[in-house]
Backbone bond lengths (Angstrom), bond angles and torsions (degrees), N, CA, C in turn:
res aa  C-N    CA-C-N  psi(-1)  N-CA   C-N-CA  omega(-1)  CA-C   N-CA-C  phi
1 M - - - 1.443 - - 1.522 108.93 -
2 T 1.317 116.95 140.49 1.463 121.18 -177.91 1.527 111.04 -99.85
3 V 1.329 114.71 169.56 1.463 121.39 175.38 1.530 109.15 -58.03
4 N 1.332 116.51 -41.07 1.461 120.29 -179.05 1.526 112.27 -64.70
5 D 1.333 117.51 -35.11 1.470 120.06 177.97 1.530 110.14 -60.23
6 I 1.336 116.96 -43.82 1.469 120.14 179.41 1.530 109.61 -68.05
7 F 1.318 116.69 -39.15 1.467 121.02 176.32 1.528 110.11 -57.03
8 E 1.334 116.94 -46.08 1.469 121.01 -178.83 1.532 111.04 -63.90
9 H 1.323 117.76 -42.89 1.464 120.58 176.83 1.528 110.33 -60.64
10 T 1.317 115.88 -41.56 1.460 120.88 -177.98 1.526 111.19 -66.45
11 M 1.319 117.34 -38.71 1.465 120.26 179.33 1.529 110.73 -62.26
12 S 1.321 117.25 -36.15 1.472 119.75 175.44 1.518 110.40 -68.71
13 L 1.319 116.29 -40.08 1.469 121.44 -178.12 1.522 111.20 -63.47
14 I 1.339 118.01 -39.01 1.470 120.07 -177.07 1.534 111.59 -98.37
15 D 1.334 116.10 15.47 1.463 122.54 172.52 1.531 112.86 61.58
16 E 1.321 116.43 50.02 1.465 121.25 178.84 1.526 112.04 -107.70
17 R 1.331 117.96 16.76 1.463 120.48 179.08 1.529 110.12 -95.77
18 L 1.323 114.80 143.42 1.458 121.29 175.09 1.524 108.94 -81.84
19 E 1.320 117.19 171.51 1.470 120.63 178.53 1.518 111.77 -59.67
20 S 1.314 116.73 -27.58 1.466 121.45 179.78 1.527 112.02 -71.11
21 G 1.336 116.24 -14.05 1.455 120.68 -177.15 1.513 112.80 95.52
22 L 1.321 116.08 -8.80 1.459 120.65 179.00 1.520 110.54 -86.00
23 V 1.320 115.41 159.42 1.458 121.46 175.26 1.517 107.84 -91.52
24 D 1.333 116.65 133.68 1.460 120.99 179.16 1.529 109.00 -67.81
25 A 1.325 116.51 108.83 1.464 121.41 -175.12 1.522 112.31 -63.63
26 T 1.332 118.00 -30.04 1.462 121.02 -177.82 1.522 111.57 -73.27
27 S 1.320 117.42 -48.36 1.475 120.16 -175.71 1.532 112.96 -76.71
28 T 1.319 116.72 -14.82 1.473 119.31 -177.80 1.535 112.80 -113.57
29 A 1.323 117.14 12.40 1.471 120.53 -176.56 1.530 111.66 -59.52
30 I 1.333 117.58 -43.06 1.475 121.08 -179.89 1.530 109.50 -68.31
31 F 1.332 116.94 -39.76 1.475 120.42 176.63 1.529 110.17 -55.62
32 K 1.337 114.51 -45.78 1.467 119.66 -176.31 1.529 110.90 -64.50
33 K 1.336 117.19 -39.80 1.469 120.64 -179.71 1.530 111.70 -68.05
34 N 1.337 117.72 -35.03 1.463 121.65 -177.53 1.527 113.86 -81.89
35 T 1.316 116.89 -21.14 1.467 121.23 -173.23 1.535 114.65 -55.34
36 P 1.331 121.15 -49.63 1.475 118.55 -178.93 1.535 112.88 -59.51
37 F 1.324 116.83 -39.29 1.459 120.61 -178.31 1.528 111.37 -68.43
38 L 1.335 115.60 -43.11 1.469 119.83 179.53 1.525 111.04 -67.22
39 L 1.333 117.54 -38.12 1.467 120.03 179.60 1.526 111.85 -70.89
40 T 1.324 117.28 -27.54 1.473 119.57 173.44 1.524 109.40 -61.09
41 I 1.319 116.22 -46.92 1.467 121.07 179.39 1.528 110.63 -62.59
42 L 1.329 116.18 -48.96 1.465 120.65 -176.91 1.531 111.70 -64.51
43 Q 1.332 117.49 -42.04 1.465 119.98 179.38 1.528 110.46 -64.01
44 N 1.328 117.07 -39.00 1.467 120.51 177.37 1.529 111.39 -63.61
45 E 1.331 117.12 -32.96 1.463 120.88 179.20 1.531 112.26 -68.50
46 V 1.324 117.14 -33.19 1.473 120.01 -174.39 1.526 114.27 -102.17
47 I 1.318 117.95 -7.26 1.470 120.43 -171.56 1.529 112.91 -59.03
48 A 1.327 117.55 -40.41 1.466 120.40 -176.18 1.530 112.00 -64.08
49 D 1.333 117.03 -32.17 1.465 120.95 -178.44 1.528 113.08 -96.21
50 S 1.324 117.76 -1.02 1.463 120.25 -172.86 1.523 113.96 -82.42
51 G 1.333 117.11 -16.94 1.460 119.42 -177.17 1.514 113.19 86.60
52 Y 1.333 117.74 1.86 1.466 120.99 179.41 1.525 109.11 -76.79
53 T 1.326 115.97 124.11 1.469 120.71 179.76 1.515 110.54 -137.99
54 K 1.325 114.36 164.73 1.462 122.71 171.25 1.521 107.07 -127.06
55 T 1.331 116.37 166.36 1.464 120.67 179.10 1.516 110.06 -126.23
56 E 1.336 115.52 129.49 1.467 122.40 172.90 1.520 106.78 -104.86
57 T 1.332 117.34 121.48 1.464 121.94 -179.68 1.522 109.90 -103.20
58 I 1.328 115.45 126.59 1.466 122.15 -179.24 1.528 107.33 -119.37
59 T 1.316 117.55 119.66 1.462 121.54 179.58 1.528 109.52 -110.80
60 V 1.335 115.04 127.68 1.468 121.23 177.34 1.525 106.73 -113.63
61 A 1.346 117.44 111.94 1.460 122.12 -174.31 1.523 113.19 -79.99
62 S 1.334 116.26 -30.58 1.468 118.56 -179.67 1.519 109.87 -152.99
63 A 1.331 115.08 152.47 1.461 120.23 179.64 1.525 109.23 -71.53
64 V 1.331 116.02 130.50 1.459 122.00 178.17 1.523 107.62 -126.33
65 P 1.340 116.83 103.74 1.465 119.12 -178.37 1.535 111.91 -58.72
66 T 1.330 115.63 136.44 1.462 121.03 178.00 1.523 108.65 -121.81
67 A 1.319 116.25 165.10 1.466 120.77 -177.82 1.524 111.36 -61.83
68 G 1.322 117.31 -39.46 1.466 120.20 -177.82 1.515 114.49 -94.09
69 G 1.340 116.87 -10.05 1.458 120.18 -179.99 1.521 114.61 89.59
70 W 1.349 117.60 7.78 1.462 120.94 -176.97 1.524 111.14 -133.28
71 I 1.327 115.93 147.32 1.467 122.97 172.64 1.525 106.55 -103.50
72 A 1.333 117.80 129.23 1.467 121.87 -179.47 1.525 110.09 -94.40
73 H 1.340 115.79 131.53 1.468 121.46 175.68 1.525 108.03 -126.26
74 T 1.324 116.49 119.65 1.466 121.13 178.82 1.528 109.07 -84.69
75 M 1.319 115.58 127.65 1.462 121.48 -179.51 1.529 110.53 -73.28
76 P 1.344 117.90 162.55 1.474 120.93 179.75 1.538 111.51 -60.39
77 A 1.322 115.66 160.82 1.467 121.91 -177.28 1.527 112.62 -60.81
78 D 1.345 118.19 -26.39 1.471 119.96 -178.48 1.530 112.87 -89.67
79 F 1.337 117.80 7.89 1.468 121.59 179.95 1.521 110.15 -66.25
80 Y 1.358 115.32 128.72 1.461 119.93 176.74 1.524 111.43 -113.81
81 N 1.349 115.92 -52.00 1.457 119.71 -177.01 1.527 109.26 -160.25
82 E 1.337 116.82 138.10 1.459 119.42 178.33 1.528 110.38 -79.21
83 T 1.341 115.15 142.92 1.458 120.22 176.26 1.522 111.33 -109.20
84 Q 1.337 116.19 -26.06 1.463 120.55 177.72 1.528 108.94 -162.67
85 I 1.328 115.96 143.84 1.466 121.10 175.04 1.522 107.12 -124.36
86 V 1.335 115.65 119.49 1.457 122.38 -176.73 1.522 109.01 -107.84
87 S 1.323 115.24 137.56 1.462 121.79 178.95 1.528 108.92 -113.29
88 I 1.320 116.74 127.82 1.465 122.50 175.43 1.525 106.46 -121.60
89 E 1.318 116.32 102.02 1.460 119.96 -176.09 1.523 110.84 -86.93
90 T 1.320 116.55 163.22 1.464 120.90 -175.61 1.524 112.60 -64.29
91 D 1.337 117.45 -22.35 1.467 119.54 178.85 1.528 112.11 -83.60
92 G 1.351 116.35 5.73 1.458 120.60 176.92 1.513 114.65 92.39
93 V 1.316 117.94 -3.37 1.465 120.45 179.31 1.526 108.54 -70.54
94 Y 1.323 114.60 126.36 1.465 122.03 -175.78 1.521 107.91 -125.58
95 G 1.329 118.19 126.33 1.460 120.21 178.93 1.508 111.26 -177.88
96 N 1.322 115.07 -176.21 1.458 119.76 178.41 1.522 109.15 -69.67
97 A 1.306 116.76 131.07 1.467 121.30 179.14 1.529 108.91 -72.46
98 T 1.317 115.62 135.55 1.467 120.05 179.67 1.519 111.71 -121.55
99 D 1.317 117.52 -21.06 1.457 121.19 -175.82 1.524 109.69 -99.87
100 F 1.328 116.30 77.54 1.457 122.42 178.64 1.524 107.84 -153.95
101 K 1.320 116.40 167.34 1.468 121.95 177.19 1.524 108.70 -142.13
102 W 1.318 114.95 154.63 1.459 120.22 173.47 1.525 108.73 -104.54
103 E 1.317 115.74 137.18 1.461 121.76 174.43 1.522 106.82 -117.47
104 G 1.322 116.18 119.66 1.461 118.83 -175.42 1.521 110.12 66.87
105 D 1.318 115.76 -148.40 1.461 120.55 -176.81 1.522 114.41 -94.66
106 S 1.340 117.80 -16.55 1.467 116.86 -171.23 1.527 115.63 -148.11
107 V 1.321 118.20 17.48 1.465 119.62 177.96 1.523 108.96 -112.38
108 L 1.334 115.98 117.76 1.460 121.73 179.15 1.524 108.78 -92.75
109 L 1.337 116.55 127.77 1.462 121.59 177.72 1.524 108.59 -101.79
110 I 1.334 115.61 123.21 1.460 123.60 -178.28 1.528 107.23 -112.78
111 P 1.335 118.84 138.38 1.471 119.56 178.42 1.527 111.07 -56.04
112 D 1.336 116.97 137.83 1.464 119.60 -177.51 1.533 113.21 -71.20
113 T 1.331 117.22 -4.87 1.466 121.47 176.43 1.525 111.82 -91.89
114 F 1.338 116.86 -8.33 1.470 120.93 -176.38 1.520 110.63 -72.63
115 I 1.346 115.58 136.28 1.464 122.48 172.10 1.521 106.91 -130.52
116 G 1.308 116.80 124.99 1.457 120.78 -179.15 1.519 110.42 146.32
117 T 1.329 115.26 -149.48 1.459 121.37 -176.86 1.523 109.85 -125.91
118 I 1.302 115.49 137.67 1.467 122.84 173.45 1.524 106.44 -114.67
119 K 1.326 116.41 130.08 1.467 120.57 174.66 1.519 107.66 -114.68
120 V 1.324 115.72 120.93 1.462 121.32 177.74 1.517 107.66 -103.55
121 I 1.341 116.14 110.69 1.461 120.85 175.55 1.523 105.49 -89.84
122 Y 1.328 115.95 124.71 1.466 118.58 -173.15 1.524 112.93 -139.13
123 T 1.342 114.02 156.80 1.459 121.17 172.23 1.522 106.86 -83.84
124 P 1.338 117.78 123.74 1.463 119.83 -179.40 1.529 111.84 -91.93
125 I 1.316 114.87 161.67 1.463 121.19 170.78 1.528 105.72 -86.45
126 P 1.337 117.90 118.72 1.472 118.73 -178.30 1.527 111.51 -67.01
127 A 1.316 115.63 151.39 1.470 120.88 175.15 1.525 109.14 -67.15
128 V 1.315 115.60 149.03 1.470 121.06 178.04 1.530 108.53 -65.34
129 L 1.322 115.88 135.31 1.470 121.65 178.10 1.527 108.07 -86.81
130 T 1.318 116.81 127.94 1.472 119.61 -177.23 1.524 113.46 -124.77
131 A 1.334 117.45 -14.30 1.466 120.32 -176.04 1.522 110.21 -138.83
132 L 1.311 116.01 158.48 1.461 121.33 178.84 1.522 112.06 -65.73
133 T 1.320 117.00 -20.60 1.468 120.75 -179.26 1.525 112.54 -86.43
134 D 1.327 118.53 -7.21 1.469 121.48 -179.96 1.525 110.56 -63.25
135 T 1.319 115.60 146.81 1.463 121.97 -178.56 1.526 110.24 -95.10
136 M 1.312 115.56 135.85 1.459 121.92 176.87 1.532 108.04 -76.62
137 V 1.343 116.84 150.65 1.464 119.02 178.05 1.524 112.00 -98.80
138 V 1.328 117.85 -20.27 1.468 119.28 177.44 1.523 109.26 -79.69
139 D 1.334 116.39 162.26 1.467 119.75 -173.27 1.526 112.80 -71.79
140 N 1.334 115.16 166.60 1.466 121.24 -175.48 1.521 113.68 -63.00
141 I 1.321 117.87 -31.95 1.469 119.99 179.09 1.523 109.85 -65.98
142 V 1.328 116.92 -45.14 1.468 120.83 177.48 1.531 109.58 -62.37
143 C 1.333 116.99 -41.35 1.465 121.07 -179.08 1.524 112.85 -63.27
144 T 1.335 116.51 -45.28 1.469 119.74 -174.13 1.521 113.49 -84.26
145 T 1.310 117.73 -6.91 1.472 119.20 176.62 1.523 110.01 -117.82
146 I 1.314 116.82 -79.03 1.471 121.32 -172.95 1.528 111.66 -56.59
147 L 1.339 117.25 -52.06 1.464 119.37 -175.95 1.528 112.47 -70.36
148 T 1.328 117.19 -32.09 1.466 119.91 177.30 1.525 110.41 -67.05
149 Y 1.338 117.79 -44.19 1.470 120.48 176.31 1.523 110.92 -61.61
150 G 1.338 115.96 -44.09 1.464 120.06 -179.23 1.515 111.87 -63.64
151 L 1.335 116.87 -42.91 1.463 120.22 179.45 1.529 110.61 -64.83
152 A 1.321 117.49 -42.82 1.470 120.63 178.18 1.526 110.44 -57.70
153 S 1.322 115.83 -44.44 1.465 120.31 179.88 1.523 111.19 -61.58
154 R 1.326 116.84 -47.11 1.472 120.23 -176.31 1.525 111.85 -69.17
155 L 1.336 118.00 -36.84 1.465 120.13 -179.93 1.527 112.34 -69.09
156 L 1.330 116.84 -29.27 1.468 120.41 -176.99 1.524 113.75 -93.93
157 T 1.309 118.02 2.87 1.467 121.33 -175.78 1.522 112.83 -52.73
158 N 1.321 118.46 -43.65 1.472 121.32 -178.69 1.514 113.49 -94.57
159 E 1.336 117.50 -8.10 1.464 120.02 -176.36 1.524 113.19 -100.61
160 N 1.334 115.97 -40.53 1.464 119.60 -176.34 1.530 107.90 -151.94
161 K 1.315 116.41 93.69 1.467 121.31 -174.41 1.532 111.88 -62.92
162 T 1.332 117.78 -32.61 1.463 120.94 179.93 1.526 110.48 -66.03
163 L 1.340 116.45 -48.84 1.464 119.95 178.27 1.527 111.22 -66.84
164 A 1.331 116.62 -38.13 1.468 120.11 178.36 1.527 109.84 -59.76
165 S 1.321 116.49 -42.90 1.468 121.42 179.31 1.530 110.68 -65.75
166 F 1.336 116.64 -40.67 1.466 121.35 179.35 1.539 110.40 -61.54
167 F 1.338 116.77 -48.07 1.460 120.01 -179.45 1.524 111.72 -68.97
168 N 1.322 117.13 -31.71 1.457 119.47 176.40 1.532 110.75 -66.39
169 Q 1.329 116.06 -36.53 1.472 119.83 177.03 1.533 109.85 -64.33
170 L 1.318 117.07 -43.38 1.473 120.49 176.67 1.528 110.59 -61.51
171 Y 1.324 116.06 -40.43 1.471 121.55 178.57 1.527 110.51 -60.74
172 E 1.330 117.07 -49.17 1.467 121.44 -178.81 1.529 111.06 -64.31
173 E 1.339 117.01 -41.74 1.466 120.43 178.78 1.526 110.90 -62.89
174 A 1.328 116.94 -43.12 1.467 120.72 -179.43 1.539 110.70 -66.18
175 R 1.330 116.58 -38.45 1.473 120.13 178.34 1.519 112.35 -66.26
176 N 1.315 116.55 -31.50 1.461 120.50 -174.14 1.525 114.28 -97.12
177 R 1.333 117.45 4.79 1.465 119.27 175.75 1.519 109.52 -63.09
178 P 1.332 116.75 146.78 1.478 118.22 177.42 1.522 110.15 -57.97
179 K 1.314 115.47 135.76 1.466 121.39 179.68 1.528 109.65 -82.30
180 M 1.330 115.36 156.75 1.448 120.63 177.09 1.534 109.08 -61.24
181 R 1.306 116.70 134.55 1.461 120.67 -179.75 1.512 111.28 -68.26
182 K 1.316 115.63 140.48 1.459 120.39 176.22 1.514 109.16 -81.96
183 L 1.316 115.87 149.40 1.455 120.90 178.26 1.522 110.10 -70.63
184 A 1.313 116.00 141.66 1.461 120.52 176.17 1.525 108.91 -76.03
185 Y 1.303 116.77 155.79 1.460 120.29 178.18 1.520 108.87 -139.38
186 A 1.315 114.62 154.50 1.467 120.45 179.09 1.510 108.94 -102.05
187 E 1.319 115.74 150.97 1.452 120.72 179.31 1.516 109.11 -136.30
188 T 1.327 115.62 132.27 1.458 120.57 177.54 1.517 109.39 -74.84
189 I 1.328 116.69 132.39 1.460 121.61 178.95 1.517 108.66 -88.09
190 K 1.336 116.96 130.27 1.452 121.35 179.23 1.524 109.12 -80.88
191 D 1.299 115.92 134.03 1.467 121.11 178.37 1.535 107.64 -94.61
192 K 1.333 115.54 96.57 1.458 120.10 -178.15 1.533 112.20 -94.41
193 H 1.325 116.76 -7.83 1.465 120.06 -175.53 1.522 113.71 -119.69
194 D 1.319 117.53 14.29 1.480 122.17 179.64 1.538 110.64 52.30
195 S 1.326 114.77 64.16 1.473 120.04 -177.79 1.529 112.42 -69.62
196 S 1.347 117.75 -8.22 1.462 119.87 177.67 1.505 110.78 -71.98
197 M 1.361 117.06 -12.28 1.458 123.58 178.59 1.526 111.61 60.18
198 S 1.309 116.49 31.32 1.469 119.42 178.54 1.517 108.82 -91.45
199 Y 1.314 116.86 112.17 1.476 121.78 -176.73 1.503 110.09 -110.31
């Protein structure tokens, strides 16, 4: 969905369509210019709860001893926060990575003895929206409900405070609805200390 798609939905919501079905370009010119900037703000507000993620894959082909015992990997520039770190070791063991550290905001430290693949699933920082043709990164449901209500509220702030407040209430209610529950998953625990006590 594009910035313009949300703009068009919003124009219907705030009753800016002519009988022909078109939007009056003259009366909505300022709305159109402000829309990309306002949607940048709104998308940034909802991104963490939207479920939108990216994956950074780190492959370590061989163990390379280091002075501190860790290999540093700098995450991409759009990295905001990790949601899951998966470890796929060469012996086929697949599970949530537990032996890692973060340095600063975006450097992942991996043990220098690790061989395999690390997948970091993370919430990214969306690119700034600058044009009506820009593509939104959140899903269509979020775009046609939460972001449309939010945009309507922000566009009407100086024109109709009552309607702006009404749409802002819809925006807040939609943002605070319970999210769909994530499926539970099982993880095999690695026995690193020989808990079977077999000597």
